[in-house]
N, C-alpha and C positions, 0 to 999 in steps of 0.2 A: 504493500500500500504506500509506503514512503517513497517508492520510486516514482509514482505518478503525481505526487503533490507539487513538485517544481513545475511540471508541465501544466498542471491545473492553474497554478498561480500566474504563469506567463499568459495563458489563454484568457484568464479573467482580467488581467491588466490591459491586454489588447482590446478587449471589449469596452472597458471603461474609457480608454483613450479615444476610441472611435466615437462613443457617445458624446464625449466632451467636445470633440471637434465639430460634430454635427450640431450640437447645441449652440456653439459659438457662431457657426455659420448662419443658423436660424435667427439668432439675435441680430446679426449684422444685416440680414435681409429685412427683418422687421424694422430696423432703424432706417434703412434706405427707403422703405415704403412710406414711412411717416414724414419724410421730407416733402414739403409742399411743391418744391420746384422740380422734383423728380418726375419723369415721364415714363410711361410704359415702353418697353423695348420692342413692342410689336404693334401693328395697326390692325384694327378690325377689318375684315374683308368687305364691309358694307358700312354705310352711314347710319350708325345706330340711332342717333337722335332723330334724324329725319324719318327713318323707318318706324321708330316708336310712335312718332307723331302721326304718321299716316295710318298706322295700325289702330291707334285710338280713334281717329276720325272716321275710319272706313269699315271697322269691324261690324258686320251686320249678322243677326241670327237667321241667316238664310241658307237653305240647302237646295242644291240642284242635282237632279238625277238625269244622267245621260243614258237613256234607255234605247233598246233596239226597236221598241214599239212606240214609245212616247218620251217626250221631254217634259219634266216637271220641276217647278220651283215652288217651295213652300217657305213661309215666314213664321218663326216662333215668337209670338208676342209674349208668351209666358209658357210655363211647362204644360199648362192645361189648355192653352189657346194657340193652336197651330193651324194656319190657314193656307190654302193653295192660292198663290198669286199668279201663276201661269201654268198652263198645261197644253201641250201641242202634240197631237198625234203625228207620228213621223210621216206616214203616207199621206200624200195629197197636200202637204203643207208647203211645197216648193223647195224643200231642203234636199235636193237631189244628191248633192255631194255627201251630205251626212248619211242619208239613207243608203246610198250605194256603199259607202265606206263601212258602215256598221255591218251590213249584210255580208260583204266580202271578207271582212276581218274575221267574222265568226265562222264562215265557211273554211277559211284557211286554218283557223285554230282547230276546227274539227278534223281536217285532213292531217294536220301535223301530229295530232295526238292519237291518230288511229281510232277515231270514235265512230260508232255505228252510223252508217248512212243508208238511206233508202236506195236500193239497187234500181237503176233505171234500165228499162228494156229498150229495144229498138223499135217498138211499136209506135205508130204515129200518135196515139193518144195514151202514152204511158203515164205512170204516176208522176214521173218527173215533169213531163209537159203539162200535166194537169196542175201541178203546184206552181209551175211558172206562170200559167195563165191566171190562176186564182190569186196568187200573190200580186200580180200586176194590177188586178182590180182592187184588192183590199188596200193596196198602198197608193191609191189614187182616187180622189173624189169624183173625177170626171169619167172614170172607167177606161181611160187610155193607158196603155202599158207605160210604166215608168222607166227610168234609165236602166235600173238593174234588170227589170223584166225583159226589156228589149235586148240587153246584153246577154242574158241567159239564153234567150231564144236564138240569138245569132251565133253563139259559141257552142262547141261540142261539150257534152256533159263532163268529160274528163279533162278538159283543158284547164290550165292554171290561170286563175283570175289574179291580175296584178293591178295595184294602185300605188302611186308613190306617196311619200310622206306629205308633200305639199298639198296634194288633193285631200288627204285625210284632215290635215290641219285646217284647211279652208272650210271643210265641212263642219268641224267643231266650232270655228269662229262664227259661221252663219247660224248655227244652232243657238249659241249663247246670245247673239244679238237678237234673234227672234224671241227668245224668252224675255230678255230685257225689255223689248218693245211691247210685248203683250202685258207684262207686269206693270209698265208705266201707263198704258192706255186703259187697261181694265181694272187695275187695282190701285193706280196712282202711287206706285212704289218704284223708286229708282234703285235697281240692284247695283250696288257698288262693290260688294264682296259676297262670297258664298263658299260653302264647303261643297265639294263635288263628289258624287258617287258615279262610278263607271262600271261597265259589265265585267264579269269575272274573266272573260277571255282576252282582256287587254294584256299585252306584254309591256315590258319596261319602256320600249321605244314609244309605244302608243300612249302610255301615261305621260311621257315627256311632251308629246304633241298636244295633249290636253292642257298641260301647264303653259305651253307657248300660246295656245289659243286663248286661254284665260287672260294672259297679259295683253295680247293683241286686241281682245274685245273689251279692253279697259275695265276688266274686272279685277279688283284688288284682291290679292291673296298673299298674305304675309307668312313669315316663318312660324308665326304663332297660330294663325287661324286656319292655315291650309291643312285639311284632313281628308285625303282621298282614300276611298276604299270601295270594295264591292258590297253588294247587298248582303252576301253571306257573311262577310267580315263584320258588318254592323250587327247583324242578328246574333252572331256568336259573341262579340265583345261588348256591344252596347245594348244588350237585352234589357238592362235596368232602366233605360231612358224611354222605353215605349210607354205610351199613355196607360195609366192603370185601368181605365175603362175601355181600352182598345186592345183587345187580345192580351189581357193581363196575364195569361199563362206564361208569357215570355219571362216574367220576373221569376218564375219558378225553375227555369231551365238552368242546368249546370253546364259550364263551358265544355267539360269533358264527357258529358253524358252522350250516349249513342243517339244521334239525331240525323234526320234526313231532311234536306231542303230541296224542294222542287219549285223552280222558277219557270212557269209555263206561259207561253204566248200563243199566238194564232198558228205559228208555223214551227217554232223551235222550243225545245225544253232543255233546261239545264238542271242536272242532278248533282248534288254534293252531299257527302256524308261526313260526320264528325265522330271520331272514336278515339280511344286511347292508343290503339296500335294500327289503325287503318283509316286512311282518308282517301276517298274516291271522288274524282271529278269526271263527269260524263255529260257531254252535250249531244243532244239528239236532233239532227237536222230533219226537218219536214216530218216531225212526229207530234206537232201540236194538234189541237182539236180540229184545225182546219182540214186535217187529213180525212175526216169523215165526209165532209162535203166533196172533197176531191175524189174519194172513192165512188160516191154517188154519181158524180159527173162522168167518171170513166165508165161506170156500168151502164148508164143511160145512153151515152153516145155509142156504146158498143152494141147495145141490144135494140135501140129504137131506130127503125129503118128511116123514119122521117127526119130524125136528127142527122143521121149519117148522110143522107142524100142532100140535105140543105148545106151541110158543111162542105161536101164535095162541090156543090154549086157556088161556093164562095161566101156563105153566111159567116159573119165575124165570130171567131171562136172566143174572143176576149169578153164577149157579153155573157156567155154561158156560166162562167164561174160566179159572177155577180148574182145571177138568177138562182143558182143552186145554194149558195151560201145564205141568201135571204130566205129562201123557202125552207131550208133546214132549221134556221133559227125560229121562223114563225110557226112551224109545225110543233115546236116544243113549248110554245106559249101556253101556260095553264089556262084552261077554260074556266076554272074556278079560282078566282083571285085570292080566296082565303086559304087555298092549299099551299103548303110549303113547297119550296123548289125541289127538294129531294123526293117528294111524293106527288109532284105535280101531274095533273091530267095533261093530255096532249090531244091534238087533232089527228084524225085517222089519215087525212090527206090535206095537201095544201097546193094551190096552183103555182106553177113555175112561170113567172112572168117573162115571156119572150115576145111581147108585143112589138111589132116592127122588125123582128129579127128574121122571120121566115122569108125566103126568096120565092118559094113556090106558093101559089095561091090555091085554096084559101089557107089562112094561118091555122096551125094545129093548136089544140088545147092539150097541154101537158101538165100532169099533176105529180107531185112527190108523194109517195105512199109511205105510211109509217112503218110498215113491215120492212121496207127497204132501208129506212133510216136505222131501224133497230138492228138489222143484220150488219150494216156497215159499222155501227157503234160497237156491236159485240166483237167483230173482227179487230177493230181498233183496240179495244180493251185487252183482248187476248194477246195481241202483238206487244202492247205496252207492258203488260204484266210480265211476259217472258223476258223483255229487255230489262225491266226493273229487277227481276229476280237475279239476273246475271250481274247487274251492277252491285247488288247487295251481298253477293256471295263472299267477297273479300271481307266485308264487315262481319258477317255472321261467322266465318271461319276464324278470323283473327280475334274477335271479341268473345266468341263462345256464347253469344246471346243475340237476340233480335233487336231491331230498332225500337227505341222507347218513344220518340217524338217525331212527328213529321210536320214540317213548316211549309205551307203552301203560299207562294207569292204569285199573284196573277189576278186578273179581273175579267176573264173571258166567261162566256155563257156556259162553258162546259165544266163549271166548278163541281156539280154533282158527279160527273163522269170521273173527274180526277179523284174525288173522295172514294168512289167505288173501286177504282184501280188500286188505291192505297190499301183498302180493306182486303182486297183479294190477294195482294202481293205481300204486304207487311203483316197483316193480321188484324183481327177485331180488337185486340188489346191496345193498339197504338193510340196515342193522344194526337189528334190532328189540330194544328193551330193555323188559323186562316182558312181560306177557301170557302168563306161564307158569303161575302158580298164584295161589291166593287171597291171597298176601301182597302182591300189587301194590297193593291198596287202601291199604296202610300206607306206601307209598314217601314220599309228601309229609309225612305227619304224623310219621314217624320222622325225616325230615330236620329238621323244625321242632323236634322234641324234642332233637336234637343241638345245635341252635342255642340252645334254652332252657338246656341243660346248660352250654354255654359261657358264657352270660350269668350263670348261677347261680354258677359258679366264679369268674368275674370279680368279681361283687359281693361274694361271701363273702371274697375275699382282699383287698378294698379296706381301706385304713386307717380309713375311717369306720365300719366295722362293729365292734360290740362282740361279740366271739365268745362271751362268757359268756352272752349273751342268745339264743343260737341255739335254735330250737325243737327238740323231741325228734327230729323226723324227720331233721333235719340231723345231730344228734349220733349217731344210729344209723348213719349212713352213714360216719362218720369212724372 
């Protein structure tokens, strides 16, 4: 034992000397920092005072959702008072660059990630051509094919769709300006800043293009207020900021609990799971509820001789999707207004409005039969359930148990169909959040508005803000 004591003593003295030197250097540094004339030996990469002033003046509790189907802006006056100040459907709004960019970016995302796609046949009236025609109508108020529809019809199905960054950025700029204009004209609110939500299929480059567009569209977005994310991110991390009286079940969700999120639109559906050991992202092209009308369109044009003959004579194909979509929706309208949507009555048939379409005289009377709608719906549900089962296989194998919660984002008329699919695939035990009414489309953007309000209040209460310089819209709230 005596052999090691000198070594221990030397080691202890070395430690004490090191601590003494470090303490003396710390005292010297503290003394230097207390000198009034001393300056920092580095410069901030931005004008802090100016940015802080701009942040105080421009931070608004506004959230904007850049969606593939709609553009939405909401304003959070308080935690319990969140109002829509602008809402623009993408189709038919004149935002051709935005519409084309969003559709192509999503297609490329699906192709890159080897995600399920509807196989297109070589038939003249294949499912692919049906969807191209239906989407052309649904994306245009006038019924004329839009830029994307025309491009899809002109190109081969397997060809690579390409758009450059400048085209995408200009589309974002036009979309933001359109929201700002509508908010000013209809809600008398000038959007000066906002938190942005973008689709989950955006890559890092596309996110940067959104930031560039925000700047070009004179939308203030500081380091403090900027909070971009997907709807799924918001649901997972900001569940507590959802209105208590608006799908309050979100407050009970645990971040790591096994959950399934289905974001459905007319044509595309995004599926995402959250689990401890398995996370799955799946985008289904042309598997939205519009597929039912497209199937009906295909069947009727294949079996009805009058339709086939008039198409061959040159009757416009682009009008047929409009007629079938409307007929399918109208045949589902409950005859008893007091009946809930899940148990709604339906009409046995509904006329398909093709007035002025026929080339041959006299014009034919064509009706949509409920048994055909029911058969197309059953086929759609069976196809979707099989796809969903495959998507959830990883979760079930990795977690050893089934999904606990399903969150539905969407506002289409096929909400009952989506709930039926979930029950068949996931099980009767699952808790379904959303999928009840039109408000579901606002779940994510309202959550982001709550977050924007929180940041707004935090900024406005900071010591660096000159409250005398508050803009009028802030003073009006106080």
